C-alpha positions as CSV (number, residue, x, y, z in Angstrom):
1,X,95.4,92.7,88.6
2,X,95.8,90.3,85.6
3,X,99.2,90.0,83.8
4,X,97.8,91.8,80.8
5,X,96.4,94.6,82.9
6,X,99.8,95.0,84.6
7,X,101.5,95.2,81.2
8,X,99.0,97.7,80.0
9,X,99.6,99.8,83.1
10,X,103.3,99.7,82.6
11,X,103.0,100.4,78.9
12,X,101.1,103.6,79.7
13,X,104.1,105.0,81.6
14,X,105.9,105.8,78.4
15,X,103.1,108.1,77.3
16,X,102.3,109.5,80.8
17,X,105.1,109.4,83.3
18,X,102.7,110.6,86.0
19,X,100.3,107.6,85.9
20,X,99.5,105.2,87.0
21,X,101.1,105.3,90.5
22,X,101.7,102.0,92.2
23,X,99.9,102.4,95.6
24,X,102.0,102.4,98.8
25,X,102.0,98.9,100.5
26,X,99.5,98.2,103.3
27,X,102.1,96.2,105.2
28,X,105.8,95.7,104.8
29,X,109.1,95.0,106.7
30,X,112.0,97.3,107.2
31,X,115.0,97.1,109.4
32,X,113.5,94.2,111.4
33,X,110.2,96.0,112.0
34,X,106.8,95.1,110.6
35,X,104.8,98.1,109.5
36,X,101.0,97.8,108.9
37,X,98.8,100.6,107.8
38,X,95.9,101.2,110.1
39,X,94.4,104.3,108.4
40,X,94.8,106.4,105.4
41,X,93.0,109.5,104.1
42,X,94.4,111.0,101.0
43,X,98.2,111.1,101.4
44,X,98.2,110.9,105.2
45,X,98.5,107.5,106.8
46,X,99.1,105.8,110.2
47,X,101.2,102.7,110.4
48,X,101.7,100.4,113.4
49,X,105.4,99.6,113.8
50,X,106.0,96.3,115.7
51,X,109.0,94.1,116.4
52,X,109.1,91.0,118.7
53,X,110.1,92.0,122.2
54,X,109.4,95.7,121.8
55,X,106.2,97.7,122.5
56,X,104.3,98.9,119.4
57,X,104.9,102.4,118.1
58,X,102.8,104.4,115.6
59,X,104.1,106.3,112.5
60,X,102.2,109.0,110.9
61,X,103.4,109.7,107.3
62,X,102.8,111.8,104.3
63,X,102.8,109.4,101.5
64,X,105.5,110.3,98.9
65,X,105.4,109.9,95.1
66,X,108.1,109.2,92.6
67,X,107.9,109.3,88.8
68,X,108.9,106.4,86.7
69,X,112.7,105.9,86.3
70,X,115.4,103.4,85.3
71,X,118.0,102.2,87.8
72,X,120.7,99.7,87.1
73,X,119.0,98.7,83.9
74,X,115.6,98.1,85.5
75,X,112.5,100.2,84.7
76,X,110.8,101.4,87.9
77,X,107.2,102.5,87.4
78,X,105.8,105.6,89.0
79,X,104.6,104.9,92.5
80,X,104.0,105.9,96.1
81,X,106.5,105.3,98.9
82,X,107.2,105.8,102.6
83,X,109.2,109.0,103.4
84,X,112.9,108.7,103.4
85,X,114.9,108.8,106.6
86,X,116.1,112.4,106.0
87,X,112.4,113.5,105.6
88,X,111.6,112.3,109.2
89,X,110.3,115.1,111.3
90,X,108.7,116.9,108.3
91,X,107.0,114.0,106.4
92,X,107.1,111.2,109.0
93,X,106.6,111.1,112.7
94,X,106.8,108.4,115.3
95,X,104.6,108.1,118.4
96,X,104.4,105.8,121.4
97,X,100.6,105.9,121.6
98,X,97.9,105.5,119.1
99,X,96.1,108.5,120.6
100,X,99.1,110.8,119.9
101,X,99.4,109.4,116.4
102,X,95.7,110.1,115.8
103,X,96.2,113.7,116.9
104,X,99.0,114.2,114.5
105,X,97.1,112.4,111.7
106,X,94.2,114.8,112.2
107,X,96.6,117.8,112.1
108,X,98.2,116.7,108.8
109,X,95.0,115.6,107.2
110,X,93.5,119.1,107.9
111,X,96.6,120.7,106.5
112,X,96.5,118.5,103.4
113,X,92.9,119.3,102.8
114,X,93.7,123.0,103.0
115,X,96.7,122.5,100.7
116,X,99.1,123.8,103.4
117,X,101.8,121.2,103.0
118,X,103.9,120.1,100.0
119,X,105.5,116.6,99.4
120,X,109.1,116.6,100.5
């Protein structure tokens, strides 16, 4: 996205606090782990969690959203984010195998399609 397009996107936040949402990262680091998105359908995603010397794990998450806000004098645009720690078990799940993660992914994607879950 060009600088002018970025500014235009940020400027639209004042008029519409719900758009545009910055899309959740495809890969990021957290607490010494590298998380890389393997699959996403709607708001359901699978991330591979890796750390040197440890076997990979897989996290199935319901992508969360936040509205634009200001914190410590800095404007934060509306965006998507990984579930918070306190949401684990309802919006985020960790599995040792990709097969188990895929099973949970299918379950959550089906519920999301039916409108059976709400963002935490």
